[in-house]
C-alpha positions, 0 to 999 in steps of 0.5 A: 367032312373035314373038321377044323381044329380051333386055334388057341386064343392066347397070342403067344400060344397061337403064334407058336402053333402057327409057326409049328405049322410053317415048319410042318409044310417046309419039306413039301413046299421046298419039294414043289418049288421047281414044279411050281415054276414049271407049271405056272401055279402051285402044285397040288401037294403044296396047296394041300399042305398049306390048307391042311396045316391051317395056315390059310386060316391065318386071317379067318375069324376065330369063331369059324375056327380061324386063327384071327392072328394079330398083325405081327404074328401074321408078319412072322408067318408070311415072312417065313413061308416066303423065305421057304418058297416065295410063290407059296408065300405070295399065294398064302398072303392072297388066299388068307386075306380073301378067306378072312374077308369072306369069313368076317363080312358074308351074311350068315345065309351066304356063309353057310353055302361058302363054308359048306359043312363047316369047311373053310373053302379054298379062296383067292381074290382081287380087291381092285374094283375092276368089275361093274355091278348093275343093281337088279332085283335081289342083287347085281349083274356083274361084268369085269376082268380082274388081272393078277388072280393069284391062286385062282387055279386052286380056288373054289370061291373068288372075291373081287372088287366092283363099282356100282353103276349109279347116276348119283353124284360123288364117288361110285359105291365100291363092292366086294363080290363073291362068286364060285370059281367054276362060274368065271373064265380063267385066262391062261395068260400067266407067262411072266418073269417073276412069281411064276409059281403063283398062277396069277391069271386073269379071270373074268365074267360077262353077265353073272348074277350076284345075289345081294347076300354075296356082296358087301359095301367095301367101305362101310359094311361092319363085320358080321363076326370076328374081333379087332382084325376086321376093323382095320380097314384098307389098306391096313388089313393087307399092308403087312402081307407085302412087308412079310413077303419082301422080308422073307425073300430078302432073307432067302437071298442072304441065306443063299449068298452066304452059303455060296460065298463060303465055297465059291472062289473069285479072282484071276491072279489071287483067287479068294473065297467070296466070303473072304472079300472085305467088300462082300463082308461089308455088303452082307453086314449092311444088308442084314441090318437093313432088313432088320431095321425095316422089320423093326419099323414094321413091328413098331407101326403094326403094333400101333395099329393093333393097339388102335383096333383093340381099343375099338378104333380103326387106324386113322388115315395118317396111320394107314398111310404110314402102314402102306408106305412102310410096306413100300419101303420094306419092299424097296429095301428087299429089292436092293438086298436081293439085287446085291446078293444076286450080283455077288452070286456071280455067273452061277446065280443066273442058272435056273437051278440057283435060288438067287435068280428066282429071288431076284425075279420074284422080289422085282415082280412083287415090287410091281404091286400097286400097294407098294408103289411110289404113290405110297410115299407121296400119300404119306408125305401129304399127311406129313405136310397136313394137306387137306386133301391127303388120301391113303389110296388113290 
């Protein structure tokens, strides 16, 4: 049975170990990138590298040999993996968040089955409450179909959101349910323009019995294990992931266009290197600063949220709204940066062998996620206006 190596508890040392792990998988992820695009999911070599390195334990409780990393360290790790290979970065953010939730919230008896032999399982999940859970003796009958199951094809267990069928007043109770992947139907529908390598197929169940101990209330359950990280609430537990992905893809595009500009000549009568054009120089300088500014804003807000949970307080709704809108803003900046880099890449950027076209497709695909939609700005503005019905997520 696989024995998991414990991560350091010191924040700086933990970050060093995690970033070393990122470097250890770089060559494998780069080598598997083309295959991921072709087969529509991460190749087994990339999946194995991410798991064996411990990176999927980024958000797992320390007591289970997880990293239980602070928010800014998570940002660093996910940004760099996304810079290496965007689809791998996306699958890592989804898988680590799902595994972190299972590790923190599953009761002990269910945890023993999911973490059989003390081994961290390969997980994926969709938080949106698109399932319907009917209460029965000992658990729920579950029905539903969840789109965008990133990493579902290489998972062993899945977590998903569901609404509990009741006749009471008010909002329905929301659950997170956990089920073995072999009991769900995976729909082969991931034929898309961006994030092709994530294998984000729909999955569904028709009438699956989920025991009580494999479900928890998504809004009120206290973590069974782990520290401040699991008191963040939603959306604070995942907003930094979207920022990290966007920053990583933005940086990858700038890396690529800088390299191209140093060798590519443009112009008819007086051809010059793209790098010698003042217009490109300005665009590159501005893009660099925009990404750095967005990153600095993330660090500022994430450190505030981390301080809050370390002091025993779940971030207030207004701070949660800031975290979400910051992720939306960072994504918007990255879309602009990548689009401009793609344009300066010229005709060669259109070829499938050029990373600029993949960055362009992937960042625009990532920008379609509900977490980073324009609604995030609206909710943030509601809190700034002091509206009594302001909400973080709708």
